[in-house]
C-alpha positions in Angstrom: -1.7 -3.3 3.0 -3.4 -0.2 4.4 -5.5 -2.4 6.8 -2.4 -4.2 8.1 -0.9 -0.8 9.1 -3.8 -0.5 11.6 -2.9 -3.7 13.3 -0.3 -4.2 16.1 3.1 -5.0 14.6 3.5 -8.2 16.7 -0.2 -9.1 16.8 -0.8 -12.8 16.1 -3.2 -14.2 13.5 -5.1 -17.2 14.7 -7.6 -17.8 11.9 -7.9 -17.3 8.1 -8.1 -13.7 7.1 -9.4 -12.8 3.6 -9.1 -9.3 2.1 -11.1 -8.2 -1.0 -11.2 -4.5 -1.7 -13.6 -2.9 -4.1 -11.8 -1.6 -7.2 -8.8 -4.0 -6.8 -8.5 -6.9 -9.2 -6.7 -9.2 -6.8 -7.8 -11.0 -3.6 -5.7 -12.0 -0.7 -5.9 -14.8 1.9 -3.7 -15.0 5.0 -3.7 -18.6 6.2 -2.0 -19.3 9.5 -0.9 -22.9 10.1 0.9 -22.9 13.4 -0.6 -25.0 16.3 -2.4 -22.8 18.9 0.2 -23.6 21.5 3.2 -23.1 19.2 5.8 -20.5 20.3 6.0 -19.0 16.8 2.8 -17.7 15.3 2.0 -15.7 12.2 2.1 -12.1 13.1 1.3 -8.8 11.4 5.0 -8.2 10.6 5.1 -11.5 8.7 1.9 -10.6 6.9 3.3 -7.2 5.8 6.6 -8.7 4.6 4.9 -11.6 2.9 2.4 -9.4 1.1 5.1 -7.1 -0.1 7.2 -10.0 -1.5 4.1 -11.5 -3.1 3.1 -8.3 -4.8 6.6 -7.7 -6.0 6.6 -11.2 -7.5 3.2 -10.6 -9.1 4.5 -7.4 -10.7 7.2 -9.3 -12.6 4.5 -11.2 -14.4 2.8 -9.8 -17.5 -0.8 -8.9 -16.9 -3.2 -11.9 -17.1 -0.4 -14.5 -17.0 -0.6 -15.6 -13.4 -3.2 -17.6 -11.7 -2.1 -17.7 -8.1 0.9 -16.7 -6.0 1.6 -18.5 -2.7 4.0 -17.0 -0.2 5.3 -19.5 2.3 6.1 -18.1 5.8 8.6 -20.0 8.0 10.2 -19.1 11.3 13.2 -21.1 12.4 12.5 -23.7 9.7 8.9 -24.2 11.0 5.9 -23.4 8.8 3.7 -20.6 10.3 1.4 -19.8 7.4 0.7 -19.1 3.8 -0.3 -15.9 1.9 -2.3 -16.4 -1.3 -2.8 -13.8 -4.0 -5.1 -14.5 -6.9 -7.1 -12.6 -9.5 -10.7 -11.7 -8.4 -13.2 -14.3 -9.7 -10.8 -17.2 -9.4 -11.2 -19.7 -6.5 -8.0 -19.9 -4.4 -6.4 -23.3 -4.1 -5.1 -23.6 -0.6 -3.5 -27.0 -1.2 0.2 -27.3 -2.0 -0.4 -28.2 -5.6 1.8 -26.7 -8.3 1.0 -25.7 -11.9 2.4 -23.9 -14.8 1.0 -20.5 -13.7 1.2 -21.1 -10.0 4.1 -19.3 -8.4 5.4 -20.2 -4.9 7.6 -17.8 -3.0 9.3 -19.1 0.1 9.8 -16.5 2.8 11.8 -17.1 6.0 11.4 -14.9 8.4 -11.0 -13.0 14.4 -10.9 -9.8 12.2 -13.3 -9.4 9.3 -12.3 -7.8 6.0 -13.3 -4.1 5.7 -14.6 -2.6 2.4 -13.4 1.0 2.1 -15.0 3.7 0.0 -13.8 7.2 -0.9 -15.5 10.4 -1.7 -14.4 11.1 -5.3 -14.7 14.7 -6.8 -17.8 15.4 -8.7 -15.8 16.1 -12.0 -13.3 13.3 -12.6 -11.9 15.1 -15.6 -10.4 17.9 -13.5 -6.6 18.0 -12.7 -7.2 19.1 -9.1 -9.7 18.6 -6.4 -10.3 17.8 -2.7 -10.8 14.4 -1.2 -12.6 14.2 2.1 -12.2 11.1 4.3 -15.7 9.5 4.6 -14.8 8.5 8.2 -13.8 12.0 9.2 -14.9 14.7 6.8 -12.7 17.2 8.6 -9.6 15.4 7.2 -9.0 16.4 3.6 -6.5 15.9 0.8 -6.1 18.7 -1.7 -4.5 17.2 -4.8 -3.0 18.5 -8.0 -2.2 16.3 -11.0 1.1 17.6 -12.6 2.8 16.8 -15.9 2.1 13.6 -17.8 2.7 10.0 -17.2 5.3 8.3 -19.3 3.4 5.0 -19.1 -0.1 3.7 -18.7 1.2 0.8 -16.5 0.5 1.7 -12.8 2.5 -1.1 -11.3 5.5 1.1 -10.4 3.3 3.5 -8.5 1.4 0.7 -6.8 4.6 -0.9 -5.6 5.9 2.4 -4.3 2.7 2.8 -2.4 3.1 -0.7 -1.1 6.6 0.1 0.0 5.4 3.3 1.8 2.7 1.4 3.7 5.2 -1.4 4.6 7.5 1.2 6.0 4.7 2.7 8.0 3.4 -0.6 9.4 5.9 -0.9 12.3 4.6 2.4 13.8 1.5 2.5 16.0 -1.3 4.3 14.1 -1.4 7.1 16.7 2.4 7.8 16.5 3.2 11.4 15.6 4.3 11.6 12.0 7.3 13.5 10.6 8.5 12.1 7.3 8.4 8.9 5.2 9.1 7.6 1.7 8.2 4.6 -0.3 9.9 3.6 -3.6 9.7 1.0 -6.4 13.4 0.2 -6.8 13.0 -2.0 -9.9 13.4 0.7 -12.4 15.0 4.2 -13.0 13.1 6.5 -13.1 11.3 4.9 -10.2 8.0 5.8 -8.7 8.3 7.5 -5.3 5.8 8.3 -2.6 7.0 11.0 -0.2 5.1 12.8 2.7 6.4 15.1 5.3 4.9 17.1 8.2 5.0 20.9 7.5 7.7 22.5 9.6 5.3 25.3 10.5 2.0 23.6 10.6 -0.9 25.3 12.2 -1.4 23.9 15.7 -5.1 24.2 15.2 -4.9 21.3 12.7 -4.0 18.9 15.5 -1.6 16.0 15.4 -0.6 14.4 12.1 -0.3 10.7 12.8 0.7 7.6 10.8 -3.0 6.6 10.7 -3.9 9.8 8.9 -0.9 9.6 6.5 -1.6 6.0 5.5 -5.2 6.8 5.1 -4.4 9.7 2.8 -2.2 7.5 0.6 -5.0 4.9 0.4 -7.6 7.5 -0.7 -5.3 9.0 -3.3 -4.6 5.6 -4.9 -8.3 4.8 -4.9 -8.9 8.1 -6.7 -6.2 7.4 -9.3 -7.7 4.0 -9.8 -11.2 5.4 -10.3 -9.9 8.1 -12.7 -7.5 5.6 -14.4 -5.0 8.5 -14.2 -1.5 7.7 -12.9 0.2 11.0 -13.6 2.4 12.5 -10.9 0.3 14.1 -8.1 1.2 16.6 -5.4 -1.1 17.1 -2.4 -1.6 18.9 0.9 -3.1 17.4 4.1 -5.3 19.5 6.2 -7.7 19.2 9.2 -10.6 21.6 9.7 -9.0 23.7 6.9 -5.6 24.0 8.6 -2.7 22.4 6.6 -0.1 20.2 8.4 1.3 17.9 5.8 2.6 17.8 2.2 3.5 15.0 -0.2 3.8 13.7 -3.7 3.5 10.6 -5.8 5.8 10.9 -8.8 8.6 9.2 -10.8 12.1 10.2 -9.9 15.3 9.8 -11.8 18.3 8.8 -9.7 21.6 10.5 -10.6 24.4 8.0 -10.0 27.0 10.8 -10.1 25.8 12.8 -7.1 23.0 10.5 -5.7 20.4 13.3 -6.1 16.9 12.8 -7.3 15.3 14.7 -10.2 11.5 14.7 -10.7 10.2 13.4 -14.0 6.9 15.2 -14.8 7.0 15.5 -18.5 
């Protein structure tokens, strides 16, 4: 999903687009089907929504019980493409065949895949550290693991991250950033990703953009995956040592009485 946030929201997909990221157990294939001269083509916005729906469907399955999920994209009753999600190591079946463990989700509504690496801290047992973006070592994320996780299942956090990136996707990567949230609404407490620009950030840090914020989330999730540690995490964003953003990934309990949110960290 992070890579899709870097593409134009209404950009058209004209050829198959596979994504396989190191450390992620699933692979994705975007498969446009519209004729080259058709008015309605598969666009980034359809890919974002379709991937979100597919991941949400996948999260409802128990681990290891699904073989392939197919998201069917239609515009005005016309097929514009498919999105396939399948476990790494399996060969995707791009035919319209159906099986006991093949889920189909119907959704109305030239680039090459990029492998992304992170700079992990030297000691993975520590509860705090600093991530530096390999693409720009001046951009850093200072993180702190807090409390303990009530579950070893990371799907709620991953869905909240996916929701956050989906919410960021309509914005151009260079757009100035102020505040954004992503949430897994299936459960309560629910995982929440929240980032905001500091009200009094140092101007020497430069401009905090959606590109940097989505990159920070991607690096943090990669770190959590490497560490296999999905505890709540708080973090500060800085450039050349000057802080200009703050955020957290945690589970929040929703109070139905006053619609407030209470952090669950222990």
